[in-house]
C-alpha positions as CSV (number, residue, x, y, z in Angstrom):
1,X,-44.6,84.0,-38.7
2,X,-46.7,81.6,-36.5
3,X,-47.6,79.5,-39.6
4,X,-43.9,79.1,-40.5
5,X,-43.1,77.9,-37.0
6,X,-46.1,75.4,-37.1
7,X,-44.9,74.1,-40.5
8,X,-41.4,73.6,-39.3
9,X,-42.5,71.9,-36.1
10,X,-44.8,69.6,-37.9
11,X,-42.1,68.7,-40.4
12,X,-39.6,68.0,-37.5
13,X,-42.2,65.8,-35.8
14,X,-42.9,63.8,-39.0
15,X,-39.2,63.4,-39.9
16,X,-38.2,62.7,-36.3
17,X,-40.8,60.0,-36.0
18,X,-39.8,58.5,-39.3
19,X,-36.1,58.6,-38.4
20,X,-36.7,57.2,-35.0
21,X,-38.5,54.2,-36.2
22,X,-36.0,53.5,-38.9
23,X,-33.2,53.9,-36.5
24,X,-34.6,51.3,-34.1
25,X,-35.7,48.9,-36.8
26,X,-32.5,49.2,-38.9
27,X,-34.5,50.0,-42.1
28,X,-34.5,52.8,-44.7
29,X,-36.1,56.2,-44.0
30,X,-38.4,55.8,-47.1
31,X,-39.9,52.5,-45.8
32,X,-41.8,54.2,-42.9
33,X,-42.0,57.9,-44.0
34,X,-45.3,57.4,-45.9
35,X,-46.9,55.3,-43.1
36,X,-45.9,57.9,-40.5
37,X,-47.4,60.6,-42.7
38,X,-50.7,58.8,-43.0
39,X,-50.8,58.2,-39.3
40,X,-50.1,61.7,-38.3
41,X,-52.5,63.1,-40.8
42,X,-55.3,61.0,-39.5
43,X,-54.4,61.9,-35.9
44,X,-54.5,65.6,-36.7
45,X,-57.8,65.2,-38.6
46,X,-59.3,63.2,-35.7
47,X,-58.3,65.7,-33.0
48,X,-59.2,68.9,-34.9
49,X,-62.7,67.8,-36.2
50,X,-65.8,68.5,-34.2
51,X,-68.7,66.2,-34.0
52,X,-68.5,62.8,-35.5
53,X,-68.7,59.3,-34.0
54,X,-67.0,60.0,-30.7
55,X,-69.2,63.1,-30.0
56,X,-72.4,61.2,-30.8
57,X,-71.3,58.2,-28.6
58,X,-70.6,60.6,-25.7
59,X,-73.9,62.4,-26.2
60,X,-75.8,59.0,-26.2
61,X,-73.9,57.9,-23.0
62,X,-74.8,61.2,-21.2
63,X,-78.4,60.9,-22.4
64,X,-78.7,57.3,-21.2
65,X,-77.2,58.2,-17.8
66,X,-79.0,61.5,-17.0
67,X,-82.0,61.2,-19.2
68,X,-81.3,64.7,-20.6
69,X,-81.1,64.9,-24.4
70,X,-78.0,66.7,-25.6
71,X,-78.0,68.9,-28.7
72,X,-76.5,67.2,-31.7
73,X,-73.2,68.5,-33.0
74,X,-72.8,68.7,-36.8
75,X,-69.7,67.1,-38.3
76,X,-67.3,70.0,-38.8
77,X,-63.6,70.0,-39.9
78,X,-61.6,73.1,-40.3
79,X,-58.1,72.2,-41.5
80,X,-55.2,73.8,-39.9
81,X,-51.7,74.5,-41.3
82,X,-50.3,71.4,-39.5
83,X,-52.9,69.2,-41.3
84,X,-51.9,70.6,-44.7
85,X,-48.3,70.3,-43.9
86,X,-48.8,66.6,-43.0
87,X,-50.9,65.9,-46.0
88,X,-48.3,67.4,-48.4
89,X,-45.6,65.4,-46.6
90,X,-47.7,62.3,-47.1
91,X,-48.2,63.0,-50.8
92,X,-44.5,63.7,-51.4
93,X,-43.4,60.6,-49.5
94,X,-45.9,58.5,-51.6
95,X,-44.4,59.9,-54.7
96,X,-40.8,59.1,-53.4
97,X,-41.9,55.6,-52.4
98,X,-43.3,55.0,-55.9
99,X,-40.2,56.3,-57.5
100,X,-37.9,54.4,-55.2
101,X,-39.7,51.1,-55.7
102,X,-40.7,51.5,-59.3
103,X,-38.8,48.3,-60.3
104,X,-41.2,46.4,-58.0
105,X,-44.3,47.6,-59.8
């Protein structure tokens, strides 16, 4: 049940952001849906991964300040239901954008 709630909330956020931007810019929903999907997917990936550039940068700053060497963290990413939902939304909106604008290609 928790996964279903997470999926619904993620979809509501994605569609709400897309609708909000299209409402204020007076454009079509399809124009921003793919970009919002990519942005949210990257944000979810960034905040749910461990290690990486920001962790190494923080470790280097702490080592430079205190002189104590910190243990290195390995890059680790364990995807969550919200990430998969956002990724599927992005893929579906990409297909929809290609179909909608197929006459331009």
